[in-house]
N, CA, C and O atoms as a Tinker XYZ file with bonds, in Angstrom:
   476  protein
     1  N      1.010000   17.426000  -11.426000    73     2
     2  CA     0.795000   15.707000  -10.698000    64     1     3
     3  C     -0.562000   15.046000  -12.351000    63     2     4     5
     4  O     -1.782000   15.160000  -12.468000    81     3
     5  N      0.381000   14.491000  -13.165000    73     3     6
     6  CA     0.242000   14.046000  -14.489000    64     5     7
     7  C     -1.538000   14.100000  -14.681000    63     6     8     9
     8  O     -2.305000   14.134000  -13.720000    81     7
     9  N     -1.949000   14.100000  -16.048000    73     7    10
    10  CA    -3.667000   14.047000  -15.741000    64     9    11
    11  C     -3.739000   12.279000  -15.802000    63    10    12    13
    12  O     -4.341000   12.287000  -14.728000    81    11
    13  N     -3.682000   11.359000  -16.004000    73    11    14
    14  CA    -3.500000    9.727000  -15.652000    64    13    15
    15  C     -3.891000    9.509000  -14.471000    63    14    16    17
    16  O     -4.968000    9.068000  -14.068000    81    15
    17  N     -2.494000   10.005000  -13.635000    73    15    18
    18  CA    -1.935000   10.106000  -12.377000    64    17    19
    19  C     -3.261000   10.711000  -11.215000    63    18    20    21
    20  O     -3.704000   10.005000  -10.309000    81    19
    21  N     -3.675000   11.980000  -11.467000    73    19    22
    22  CA    -5.596000   12.033000  -10.789000    64    21    23
    23  C     -6.375000   11.632000  -11.250000    63    22    24    25
    24  O     -7.380000   11.540000  -10.545000    81    23
    25  N     -6.507000   11.040000  -12.934000    73    23    26
    26  CA    -7.157000    9.765000  -13.163000    64    25    27
    27  C     -7.684000    9.135000  -12.437000    63    26    28    29
    28  O     -8.763000    9.125000  -11.846000    81    27
    29  N     -6.070000    8.072000  -12.565000    73    27    30
    30  CA    -5.570000    6.649000  -11.306000    64    29    31
    31  C     -6.184000    7.017000   -9.981000    63    30    32    33
    32  O     -6.914000    6.168000   -9.469000    81    31
    33  N     -5.962000    8.362000   -9.239000    73    31    34
    34  CA    -6.350000    8.676000   -8.212000    64    33    35
    35  C     -7.691000    8.710000   -7.823000    63    34    36    37
    36  O     -8.158000    8.500000   -6.703000    81    35
    37  N     -8.306000    9.020000   -8.946000    73    35    38
    38  CA    -9.925000    9.564000   -8.842000    64    37    39
    39  C    -10.536000    7.880000   -8.428000    63    38    40    41
    40  O    -11.433000    7.827000   -7.586000    81    39
    41  N    -10.083000    6.721000   -8.970000    73    39    42
    42  CA   -10.519000    5.953000   -9.676000    64    41    43
    43  C     -9.651000    5.350000   -7.992000    63    42    44    45
    44  O    -10.265000    5.949000   -7.108000    81    43
    45  N     -9.026000    4.846000   -7.618000    73    43    46
    46  CA    -9.012000    4.736000   -5.932000    64    45    47
    47  C     -9.314000    5.543000   -5.392000    63    46    48    49
    48  O     -8.915000    5.191000   -4.282000    81    47
    49  N     -9.817000    6.602000   -5.227000    73    47    50
    50  CA   -10.523000    7.773000   -4.282000    64    49    51
    51  C    -12.262000    6.711000   -4.493000    63    50    52    53
    52  O    -12.845000    6.453000   -3.439000    81    51
    53  N    -13.008000    6.129000   -6.037000    73    51    54
    54  CA   -13.561000    5.820000   -6.370000    64    53    55
    55  C    -13.837000    4.245000   -5.307000    63    54    56    57
    56  O    -14.615000    3.808000   -4.459000    81    55
    57  N    -12.806000    3.920000   -5.945000    73    55    58
    58  CA   -12.447000    2.247000   -4.903000    64    57    59
    59  C    -12.408000    2.806000   -3.898000    63    58    60    61
    60  O    -12.925000    3.908000   -4.079000    81    59
    61  N    -11.861000    2.618000   -2.196000    73    59    62
    62  CA   -12.219000    3.438000   -1.345000    64    61    63
    63  C    -13.520000    3.834000   -0.675000    63    62    64    65
    64  O    -13.803000    3.567000    0.493000    81    63
    65  N    -14.514000    4.699000   -1.792000    73    63    66
    66  CA   -15.486000    4.581000   -0.772000    64    65    67
    67  C    -16.663000    3.277000   -1.149000    63    66    68    69
    68  O    -17.608000    2.941000   -0.436000    81    67
    69  N    -16.263000    2.686000   -2.498000    73    67    70
    70  CA   -16.859000    1.440000   -2.773000    64    69    71
    71  C    -17.042000    0.623000   -1.308000    63    70    72    73
    72  O    -17.951000    0.497000   -0.487000    81    71
    73  N    -15.555000    0.104000   -1.463000    73    71    74
    74  CA   -15.689000   -0.739000   -0.242000    64    73    75
    75  C    -16.079000   -1.125000    1.209000    63    74    76    77
    76  O    -16.350000   -2.148000    1.837000    81    75
    77  N    -15.899000    1.078000    1.564000    73    75    78
    78  CA   -15.919000    0.981000    2.918000    64    77    79
    79  C    -17.467000    0.794000    2.832000    63    78    80    81
    80  O    -17.914000    0.274000    3.854000    81    79
    81  N    -18.380000    1.076000    1.902000    73    79    82
    82  CA   -19.620000    0.545000    1.852000    64    81    83
    83  C    -20.352000   -0.354000    1.678000    63    82    84    85
    84  O    -21.576000   -0.481000    1.641000    81    83
    85  N    -19.093000   -1.312000    1.515000    73    83    86
    86  CA   -19.824000   -2.458000    2.043000    64    85    87
    87  C    -19.449000   -3.127000    3.270000    63    86    88    89
    88  O    -19.966000   -4.148000    3.722000    81    87
    89  N    -18.648000   -2.559000    3.687000    73    87    90
    90  CA   -18.106000   -2.931000    5.096000    64    89    91
    91  C    -16.647000   -3.941000    5.121000    63    90    92    93
    92  O    -16.662000   -5.150000    5.353000    81    91
    93  N    -15.172000   -2.954000    4.762000    73    91    94
    94  CA   -14.214000   -2.491000    4.441000    64    93    95
    95  C    -13.164000   -2.216000    5.183000    63    94    96    97
    96  O    -12.427000   -1.534000    4.472000    81    95
    97  N    -12.611000   -2.390000    6.381000    73    95    98
    98  CA   -11.987000   -1.376000    6.795000    64    97    99
    99  C    -10.781000   -1.160000    5.662000    63    98   100   101
   100  O    -10.399000   -1.950000    4.799000    81    99
   101  N    -10.319000    0.175000    5.965000    73    99   102
   102  CA    -9.009000    0.699000    5.317000    64   101   103
   103  C     -8.403000    0.911000    6.034000    63   102   104   105
   104  O     -8.496000    1.660000    7.007000    81   103
   105  N     -7.111000   -0.188000    5.417000    73   103   106
   106  CA    -5.489000    0.007000    6.777000    64   105   107
   107  C     -5.021000    0.327000    6.097000    63   106   108   109
   108  O     -4.291000    1.028000    6.797000    81   107
   109  N     -4.587000    0.555000    4.866000    73   107   110
   110  CA    -2.790000    1.810000    4.022000    64   109   111
   111  C     -3.952000    1.541000    2.642000    63   110   112   113
   112  O     -4.809000    0.666000    2.520000    81   111
   113  N     -3.699000    2.291000    2.028000    73   111   114
   114  CA    -3.700000    2.955000    0.844000    64   113   115
   115  C     -1.504000    3.541000   -0.293000    63   114   116   117
   116  O     -0.536000    4.261000   -0.050000    81   115
   117  N     -1.927000    2.654000   -1.321000    73   115   118
   118  CA    -0.137000    2.417000   -1.366000    64   117   119
   119  C      0.884000    2.326000   -0.986000    63   118   120   121
   120  O      1.779000    3.088000   -1.350000    81   119
   121  N      1.075000    1.243000   -0.034000    73   119   122
   122  CA     1.702000    0.572000    1.193000    64   121   123
   123  C      2.870000   -0.047000   -0.113000    63   122   124   125
   124  O      2.716000   -0.457000   -1.263000    81   123
   125  N      3.913000    0.133000    0.687000    73   123   126
   126  CA     4.708000   -0.115000   -0.894000    64   125   127
   127  C      6.063000   -1.605000    0.342000    63   126   128   129
   128  O      6.349000   -1.712000    1.535000    81   127
   129  N      6.221000   -1.934000   -0.217000    73   127   130
   130  CA     7.560000   -2.856000   -0.040000    64   129   131
   131  C      8.998000   -2.379000   -0.846000    63   130   132   133
   132  O      9.380000   -3.126000   -1.746000    81   131
   133  N      9.380000   -1.798000   -0.702000    73   131   134
   134  CA    10.330000   -1.682000   -1.726000    64   133   135
   135  C      9.879000   -1.128000   -3.083000    63   134   136   137
   136  O      9.403000   -0.009000   -3.273000    81   135
   137  N     10.134000   -2.220000   -4.129000    73   135   138
   138  CA     9.313000   -1.077000   -5.556000    64   137   139
   139  C      8.296000   -2.622000   -5.627000    63   138   140   141
   140  O      8.454000   -3.472000   -6.503000    81   139
   141  N      7.495000   -2.699000   -4.753000    73   139   142
   142  CA     6.676000   -3.878000   -5.222000    64   141   143
   143  C      5.482000   -2.918000   -4.577000    63   142   144   145
   144  O      5.752000   -2.808000   -3.381000    81   143
   145  N      4.294000   -2.194000   -4.883000    73   143   146
   146  CA     3.177000   -1.898000   -4.069000    64   145   147
   147  C      1.903000   -2.326000   -4.265000    63   146   148   149
   148  O      1.840000   -2.658000   -5.449000    81   147
   149  N      0.465000   -2.556000   -3.539000    73   147   150
   150  CA    -0.717000   -2.713000   -3.277000    64   149   151
   151  C     -1.639000   -1.085000   -3.193000    63   150   152   153
   152  O     -1.078000   -0.221000   -2.520000    81   151
   153  N     -2.507000   -0.841000   -3.618000    73   151   154
   154  CA    -2.995000    0.359000   -4.213000    64   153   155
   155  C     -3.820000    0.164000   -3.118000    63   154   156   157
   156  O     -4.012000    1.272000   -2.616000    81   155
   157  N     -4.662000   -1.085000   -2.225000    73   155   158
   158  CA    -5.837000   -0.562000   -0.622000    64   157   159
   159  C     -5.156000   -2.093000   -0.461000    63   158   160   161
   160  O     -4.915000   -3.063000   -1.181000    81   159
   161  N     -4.995000   -1.668000    1.009000    73   159   162
   162  CA    -4.534000   -2.649000    1.772000    64   161   163
   163  C     -6.528000   -2.638000    2.796000    63   162   164   165
   164  O     -6.961000   -1.634000    3.361000    81   163
   165  N     -7.112000   -3.672000    2.740000    73   163   166
   166  CA    -8.291000   -2.774000    3.886000    64   165   167
   167  C     -8.698000   -4.632000    4.118000    63   166   168   169
   168  O     -8.532000   -5.561000    3.329000    81   167
   169  N     -9.255000   -4.624000    5.484000    73   167   170
   170  CA    -9.917000   -5.777000    6.014000    64   169   171
   171  C    -11.086000   -6.200000    5.931000    63   170   172   173
   172  O    -11.799000   -5.299000    6.373000    81   171
   173  N    -12.167000   -7.699000    5.383000    73   171   174
   174  CA   -13.766000   -7.654000    5.343000    64   173   175
   175  C    -13.817000   -9.058000    6.385000    63   174   176   177
   176  O    -14.026000  -10.255000    6.186000    81   175
   177  N    -13.492000   -8.178000    7.650000    73   175   178
   178  CA   -13.943000   -9.944000    8.304000    64   177   179
   179  C    -12.702000   -9.522000    9.019000    63   178   180   181
   180  O    -12.373000   -8.381000    9.342000    81   179
   181  N    -11.775000  -11.187000    9.298000    73   179   182
   182  CA   -11.229000  -11.488000    9.520000    64   181   183
   183  C    -10.037000  -11.662000    8.785000    63   182   184   185
   184  O     -9.051000  -12.017000    9.431000    81   183
   185  N     -9.842000  -11.372000    6.774000    73   183   186
   186  CA    -9.301000  -11.297000    6.135000    64   185   187
   187  C     -8.914000  -10.114000    5.523000    63   186   188   189
   188  O     -9.577000   -9.245000    4.956000    81   187
   189  N     -6.986000  -10.304000    5.868000    73   187   190
   190  CA    -6.679000   -9.231000    4.967000    64   189   191
   191  C     -6.789000   -9.220000    3.368000    63   190   192   193
   192  O     -6.331000  -10.133000    2.682000    81   191
   193  N     -7.206000   -8.500000    3.031000    73   191   194
   194  CA    -7.229000   -8.172000    1.451000    64   193   195
   195  C     -6.448000   -6.637000    0.765000    63   194   196   197
   196  O     -6.418000   -5.452000    1.095000    81   195
   197  N     -5.758000   -7.657000   -0.596000    73   195   198
   198  CA    -5.457000   -6.487000   -1.625000    64   197   199
   199  C     -5.549000   -6.047000   -1.915000    63   198   200   201
   200  O     -5.111000   -6.597000   -2.925000    81   199
   201  N     -5.887000   -4.827000   -2.361000    73   199   202
   202  CA    -6.680000   -4.822000   -3.464000    64   201   203
   203  C     -6.250000   -4.107000   -5.086000    63   202   204   205
   204  O     -5.745000   -3.003000   -4.884000    81   203
   205  N     -6.265000   -4.188000   -5.456000    73   203   206
   206  CA    -5.860000   -3.849000   -6.951000    64   205   207
   207  C     -6.790000   -2.797000   -7.634000    63   206   208   209
   208  O     -8.008000   -2.894000   -7.783000    81   207
   209  N     -6.036000   -1.849000   -7.991000    73   207   210
   210  CA    -7.534000   -0.729000   -9.218000    64   209   211
   211  C     -6.914000   -0.959000   -9.933000    63   210   212   213
   212  O     -5.773000   -1.422000   -9.927000    81   211
   213  N     -7.659000   -0.629000  -10.783000    73   211   214
   214  CA    -7.319000   -0.135000  -12.577000    64   213   215
   215  C     -8.736000    0.529000  -13.007000    63   214   216   217
   216  O     -9.721000   -0.190000  -13.173000    81   215
   217  N     -8.786000    1.792000  -13.162000    73   215   218
   218  CA    -9.447000    2.489000  -13.886000    64   217   219
   219  C     -9.628000    3.158000  -15.083000    63   218   220   221
   220  O     -9.977000    4.307000  -14.811000    81   219
   221  N     -9.545000    2.959000  -16.499000    73   219   222
   222  CA    -9.433000    2.977000  -17.270000    64   221   223
   223  C    -11.381000    4.463000  -18.150000    63   222   224   225
   224  O    -12.535000    4.715000  -17.801000    81   223
   225  N    -10.422000    4.865000  -19.289000    73   223   226
   226  CA   -11.228000    5.831000  -19.500000    64   225   227
   227  C    -12.191000    5.015000  -20.539000    63   226   228   229
   228  O    -13.103000    5.557000  -21.163000    81   227
   229  N    -11.902000    3.839000  -20.616000    73   227   230
   230  CA   -13.268000    3.051000  -22.186000    64   229   231
   231  C    -12.102000    1.662000  -21.961000    63   230   232   233
   232  O    -10.902000    1.469000  -21.766000    81   231
   233  N    -13.634000    0.760000  -22.177000    73   231   234
   234  CA   -13.254000   -1.047000  -21.763000    64   233   235
   235  C    -13.063000   -1.551000  -23.731000    63   234   236   237
   236  O    -13.402000   -2.669000  -24.119000    81   235
   237  N    -12.543000   -0.591000  -24.583000    73   235   238
   238  CA   -12.632000   -1.223000  -25.854000    64   237   239
   239  C    -11.570000   -1.775000  -26.385000    63   238   240   241
   240  O    -11.668000   -2.140000  -27.556000    81   239
   241  N     -9.857000   -2.048000  -25.424000    73   239   242
   242  CA    -9.711000   -2.198000  -25.548000    64   241   243
   243  C     -9.087000   -3.664000  -24.516000    63   242   244   245
   244  O     -8.078000   -4.368000  -24.476000    81   243
   245  N    -10.146000   -3.567000  -23.931000    73   243   246
   246  CA   -10.404000   -5.172000  -23.022000    64   245   247
   247  C    -11.040000   -4.653000  -21.862000    63   246   248   249
   248  O    -11.488000   -3.528000  -21.638000    81   247
   249  N    -10.995000   -5.733000  -21.130000    73   247   250
   250  CA   -11.932000   -4.714000  -18.943000    64   249   251
   251  C    -10.520000   -4.774000  -18.190000    63   250   252   253
   252  O     -9.563000   -5.547000  -18.195000    81   251
   253  N    -10.910000   -3.393000  -17.437000    73   251   254
   254  CA    -9.292000   -3.493000  -16.844000    64   253   255
   255  C     -8.960000   -4.785000  -16.782000    63   254   256   257
   256  O     -8.269000   -5.237000  -17.695000    81   255
   257  N     -9.379000   -5.641000  -15.704000    73   255   258
   258  CA    -9.043000   -6.799000  -14.265000    64   257   259
   259  C     -7.893000   -7.810000  -15.629000    63   258   260   261
   260  O     -7.373000   -8.913000  -15.463000    81   259
   261  N     -7.813000   -6.764000  -17.076000    73   259   262
   262  CA    -7.337000   -8.170000  -17.696000    64   261   263
   263  C     -5.529000   -7.617000  -18.097000    63   262   264   265
   264  O     -4.574000   -8.110000  -18.697000    81   263
   265  N     -5.846000   -6.220000  -17.288000    73   263   266
   266  CA    -4.827000   -5.335000  -17.474000    64   265   267
   267  C     -3.600000   -5.864000  -15.936000    63   266   268   269
   268  O     -2.740000   -5.036000  -15.634000    81   267
   269  N     -3.651000   -6.985000  -15.261000    73   267   270
   270  CA    -3.241000   -7.706000  -13.990000    64   269   271
   271  C     -2.566000   -8.604000  -14.429000    63   270   272   273
   272  O     -2.926000   -9.766000  -14.236000    81   271
   273  N     -1.769000   -8.407000  -14.917000    73   271   274
   274  CA    -0.233000   -9.274000  -15.519000    64   273   275
   275  C      0.161000  -10.184000  -14.436000    63   274   276   277
   276  O      0.103000   -9.874000  -13.246000    81   275
   277  N      0.526000  -11.216000  -14.845000    73   275   278
   278  CA     1.555000  -12.297000  -13.639000    64   277   279
   279  C      2.716000  -11.423000  -13.032000    63   278   280   281
   280  O      3.041000  -11.950000  -11.969000    81   279
   281  N      3.445000  -10.337000  -13.271000    73   279   282
   282  CA     4.627000   -9.285000  -13.159000    64   281   283
   283  C      3.954000   -8.920000  -11.684000    63   282   284   285
   284  O      4.465000   -9.228000  -10.607000    81   283
   285  N      2.621000   -8.153000  -11.863000    73   283   286
   286  CA     2.064000   -7.257000  -11.319000    64   285   287
   287  C      1.697000   -8.119000  -10.067000    63   286   288   289
   288  O      1.885000   -7.773000   -8.900000    81   287
   289  N      1.017000   -9.561000  -10.587000    73   287   290
   290  CA     0.514000  -10.740000   -9.335000    64   289   291
   291  C      2.075000  -10.330000   -8.773000    63   290   292   293
   292  O      2.443000   -9.198000   -8.462000    81   291
   293  N      2.914000  -11.634000   -8.731000    73   291   294
   294  CA     3.715000  -11.206000   -7.872000    64   293   295
   295  C      4.724000   -8.907000   -7.271000    63   294   296   297
   296  O      5.510000   -8.135000   -6.722000    81   295
   297  N      4.021000   -9.147000   -7.797000    73   295   298
   298  CA     4.654000   -7.691000   -6.825000    64   297   299
   299  C      3.787000   -7.655000   -5.840000    63   298   300   301
   300  O      4.070000   -7.278000   -4.702000    81   299
   301  N      2.661000   -8.048000   -6.215000    73   299   302
   302  CA     0.806000   -7.712000   -4.911000    64   301   303
   303  C      1.299000   -8.456000   -4.118000    63   302   304   305
   304  O      1.306000   -7.753000   -3.108000    81   303
   305  N      1.801000   -9.558000   -3.796000    73   303   306
   306  CA     2.233000  -10.730000   -3.658000    64   305   307
   307  C      3.391000  -10.049000   -2.518000    63   306   308   309
   308  O      3.124000   -9.655000   -1.383000    81   307
   309  N      4.421000  -10.046000   -3.030000    73   307   310
   310  CA     5.491000   -9.335000   -2.495000    64   309   311
   311  C      5.118000   -8.640000   -1.832000    63   310   312   313
   312  O      5.425000   -8.868000   -0.662000    81   311
   313  N      4.400000   -7.600000   -2.044000    73   311   314
   314  CA     3.797000   -6.096000   -0.978000    64   313   315
   315  C      3.456000   -7.322000    0.231000    63   314   316   317
   316  O      4.329000   -7.818000    0.943000    81   315
   317  N      2.201000   -7.629000    0.275000    73   315   318
   318  CA     1.272000   -7.751000    0.864000    64   317   319
   319  C      2.164000   -8.947000    2.494000    63   318   320   321
   320  O      2.020000   -9.075000    3.710000    81   319
   321  N      2.837000   -9.393000    1.620000    73   319   322
   322  CA     3.723000  -10.626000    2.393000    64   321   323
   323  C      4.735000  -10.485000    3.181000    63   322   324   325
   324  O      5.455000  -11.126000    3.947000    81   323
   325  N      4.518000   -9.100000    2.621000    73   323   326
   326  CA     6.101000   -7.645000    3.658000    64   325   327
   327  C      4.990000   -6.661000    4.409000    63   326   328   329
   328  O      5.478000   -5.712000    5.022000    81   327
   329  N      3.966000   -6.756000    4.418000    73   327   330
   330  CA     2.549000   -6.321000    5.540000    64   329   331
   331  C      3.067000   -6.662000    6.013000    63   330   332   333
   332  O      4.017000   -6.143000    6.600000    81   331
   333  N      2.545000   -8.260000    6.012000    73   331   334
   334  CA     1.591000   -8.904000    7.021000    64   333   335
   335  C      2.700000   -9.606000    7.898000    63   334   336   337
   336  O      2.519000   -9.967000    9.061000    81   335
   337  N      4.379000   -9.813000    6.880000    73   335   338
   338  CA     5.020000   -9.852000    8.130000    64   337   339
   339  C      5.166000   -8.723000    9.407000    63   338   340   341
   340  O      5.173000   -8.875000   10.628000    81   339
   341  N      5.303000   -7.257000    8.342000    73   339   342
   342  CA     5.753000   -6.132000    9.216000    64   341   343
   343  C      4.506000   -5.857000   10.696000    63   342   344   345
   344  O      4.603000   -5.585000   11.893000    81   343
   345  N      3.483000   -6.105000    9.787000    73   343   346
   346  CA     2.814000   -6.406000   11.299000    64   345   347
   347  C      1.916000   -7.305000   12.262000    63   346   348   349
   348  O      0.958000   -6.985000   12.967000    81   347
   349  N      2.368000   -8.195000   12.117000    73   347   350
   350  CA     2.456000   -9.544000   12.741000    64   349   351
   351  C      0.602000  -10.588000   11.957000    63   350   352   353
   352  O     -0.128000  -11.526000   12.276000    81   351
   353  N      0.715000   -9.686000   11.004000    73   351   354
   354  CA    -1.065000  -10.505000   10.485000    64   353   355
   355  C     -0.723000  -12.128000   10.353000    63   354   356   357
   356  O      0.402000  -12.557000   10.100000    81   355
   357  N     -1.654000  -12.778000   10.526000    73   355   358
   358  CA    -1.468000  -14.399000   11.050000    64   357   359
   359  C     -2.812000  -14.553000   10.264000    63   358   360   361
   360  O     -2.563000  -15.675000    9.824000    81   359
   361  N     -4.279000  -14.216000    9.665000    73   359   362
   362  CA    -4.715000  -14.707000    8.855000    64   361   363
   363  C     -4.459000  -14.876000    7.869000    63   362   364   365
   364  O     -3.300000  -14.851000    7.458000    81   363
   365  N     -6.029000  -15.231000    6.786000    73   363   366
   366  CA    -6.163000  -15.591000    5.707000    64   365   367
   367  C     -6.169000  -14.362000    5.019000    63   366   368   369
   368  O     -6.757000  -13.351000    5.403000    81   367
   369  N     -5.160000  -14.532000    3.472000    73   367   370
   370  CA    -5.457000  -12.832000    2.795000    64   369   371
   371  C     -6.035000  -13.797000    1.311000    63   370   372   373
   372  O     -5.995000  -14.967000    0.932000    81   371
   373  N     -6.608000  -12.362000    0.773000    73   371   374
   374  CA    -7.043000  -12.768000   -0.661000    64   373   375
   375  C     -6.796000  -11.738000   -1.776000    63   374   376   377
   376  O     -6.301000  -10.744000   -1.245000    81   375
   377  N     -6.881000  -11.632000   -2.585000    73   375   378
   378  CA    -6.735000  -11.354000   -4.127000    64   377   379
   379  C     -8.222000  -10.365000   -3.894000    63   378   380   381
   380  O     -9.251000  -10.829000   -3.405000    81   379
   381  N     -8.077000   -9.057000   -4.317000    73   379   382
   382  CA    -9.257000   -8.411000   -4.466000    64   381   383
   383  C     -8.863000   -7.741000   -6.546000    63   382   384   385
   384  O     -7.840000   -7.820000   -7.225000    81   383
   385  N    -10.205000   -7.180000   -6.840000    73   383   386
   386  CA    -9.863000   -6.224000   -7.679000    64   385   387
   387  C    -10.815000   -5.715000   -8.220000    63   386   388   389
   388  O    -11.831000   -6.190000   -8.728000    81   387
   389  N    -10.208000   -4.076000   -8.009000    73   387   390
   390  CA   -11.814000   -2.808000   -8.163000    64   389   391
   391  C    -11.047000   -3.094000   -8.941000    63   390   392   393
   392  O     -9.843000   -3.352000   -8.912000    81   391
   393  N    -12.689000   -2.987000  -10.574000    73   391   394
   394  CA   -11.982000   -2.838000  -11.657000    64   393   395
   395  C    -13.650000   -1.350000  -12.080000    63   394   396   397
   396  O    -14.808000   -1.219000  -11.685000    81   395
   397  N    -13.091000   -0.898000  -12.663000    73   395   398
   398  CA   -13.641000    1.126000  -13.066000    64   397   399
   399  C    -13.853000    1.110000  -14.475000    63   398   400   401
   400  O    -13.226000    0.296000  -15.153000    81   399
   401  N    -14.719000    1.966000  -15.047000    73   399   402
   402  CA   -14.744000    2.245000  -15.901000    64   401   403
   403  C    -15.283000    3.532000  -16.151000    63   402   404   405
   404  O    -16.480000    3.495000  -15.865000    81   403
   405  N    -14.874000    4.889000  -16.638000    73   403   406
   406  CA   -15.871000    5.983000  -16.961000    64   405   407
   407  C    -15.952000    6.362000  -18.194000    63   406   408   409
   408  O    -15.193000    7.246000  -18.591000    81   407
   409  N    -17.114000    5.626000  -19.262000    73   407   410
   410  CA   -16.952000    6.347000  -20.423000    64   409   411
   411  C    -18.511000    6.770000  -20.476000    63   410   412   413
   412  O    -19.303000    6.232000  -19.701000    81   411
   413  N    -18.938000    7.748000  -21.409000    73   411   414
   414  CA   -19.653000    8.665000  -22.109000    64   413   415
   415  C    -20.425000    8.888000  -20.462000    63   414   416   417
   416  O    -21.562000    8.515000  -20.173000    81   415
   417  N    -19.502000    9.556000  -19.588000    73   415   418
   418  CA   -20.737000    9.682000  -18.914000    64   417   419
   419  C    -20.890000    8.892000  -17.633000    63   418   420   421
   420  O    -21.276000    9.496000  -16.632000    81   419
   421  N    -20.639000    7.668000  -17.572000    73   419   422
   422  CA   -20.836000    6.641000  -16.670000    64   421   423
   423  C    -20.343000    5.789000  -16.080000    63   422   424   425
   424  O    -20.009000    4.734000  -16.620000    81   423
   425  N    -20.224000    5.973000  -15.168000    73   423   426
   426  CA   -19.059000    4.523000  -14.438000    64   425   427
   427  C    -19.804000    3.425000  -13.765000    63   426   428   429
   428  O    -20.713000    3.159000  -12.979000    81   427
   429  N    -18.709000    2.860000  -14.680000    73   427   430
   430  CA   -18.559000    1.375000  -13.470000    64   429   431
   431  C    -18.073000    0.846000  -13.311000    63   430   432   433
   432  O    -17.118000    0.340000  -13.901000    81   431
   433  N    -18.866000    0.631000  -11.745000    73   431   434
   434  CA   -17.456000   -0.171000  -10.564000    64   433   435
   435  C    -18.109000   -1.893000  -11.116000    63   434   436   437
   436  O    -19.126000   -2.435000  -11.549000    81   435
   437  N    -16.328000   -2.257000  -10.618000    73   435   438
   438  CA   -16.915000   -3.804000  -10.304000    64   437   439
   439  C    -15.794000   -4.076000   -9.401000    63   438   440   441
   440  O    -14.619000   -3.710000   -9.376000    81   439
   441  N    -16.919000   -5.246000   -8.268000    73   439   442
   442  CA   -15.635000   -5.258000   -7.378000    64   441   443
   443  C    -15.554000   -6.917000   -7.668000    63   442   444   445
   444  O    -16.602000   -7.564000   -7.642000    81   443
   445  N    -14.067000   -7.681000   -7.989000    73   443   446
   446  CA   -13.853000   -9.282000   -8.057000    64   445   447
   447  C    -12.757000   -9.529000   -6.460000    63   446   448   449
   448  O    -11.544000   -9.361000   -6.588000    81   447
   449  N    -13.104000   -9.765000   -5.618000    73   447   450
   450  CA   -13.282000  -10.426000   -5.381000    64   449   451
   451  C    -12.215000  -11.931000   -5.783000    63   450   452   453
   452  O    -11.982000  -12.255000   -6.947000    81   451
   453  N    -11.685000  -12.686000   -4.581000    73   451   454
   454  CA   -10.270000  -13.864000   -4.820000    64   453   455
   455  C     -9.485000  -14.113000   -6.804000    63   454   456   457
   456  O     -8.876000  -14.890000   -7.540000    81   455
   457  N    -10.107000  -12.832000   -6.723000    73   455   458
   458  CA    -9.508000  -11.747000   -8.461000    64   457   459
   459  C     -8.433000  -13.078000   -9.350000    63   458   460   461
   460  O     -8.314000  -13.360000  -10.542000    81   459
   461  N     -7.727000  -13.706000   -7.942000    73   459   462
   462  CA    -6.455000  -14.316000   -8.800000    64   461   463
   463  C     -6.585000  -15.897000   -9.302000    63   462   464   465
   464  O     -5.928000  -16.746000   -9.904000    81   463
   465  N     -7.752000  -15.740000   -8.715000    73   463   466
   466  CA    -8.654000  -17.288000   -9.494000    64   465   467
   467  C     -8.437000  -17.795000  -10.805000    63   466   468   469
   468  O     -8.141000  -18.883000  -11.299000    81   467
   469  N     -8.722000  -16.468000  -11.264000    73   467   470
   470  CA    -9.251000  -16.279000  -13.054000    64   469   471
   471  C     -8.619000  -15.801000  -13.611000    63   470   472   473
   472  O     -9.185000  -15.243000  -14.551000    81   471
   473  N     -7.017000  -15.589000  -13.565000    73   471   474
   474  CA    -6.016000  -16.146000  -13.949000    64   473   475
   475  C     -5.046000  -17.344000  -14.256000    63   474   476
   476  O     -3.943000  -17.131000  -14.759000    81   475
């Protein structure tokens, strides 16, 4: 596996641990519907949460969450709608971002609930 893939996988593992520590139930990882993919599907109480994880080695070019563009949002929406249909989910759905920066031997994890209201 390429080094950047290992780094991304490390970030997703860190995000899963973070979410679990904050009471989320992890339902699926890297769930795909055609070309669309959700990094993490979780349950926060009675809400289905689609989580996009962005991991960077620096924030010199901007905070990780700004790299979630409209195309990615459209793909996440497509994937989570397919998941909801396939599983019969009828409750609320929320889109979160977990932004991770590993820089200078320190790791910063930021959870952004309802992240698409920022865009």
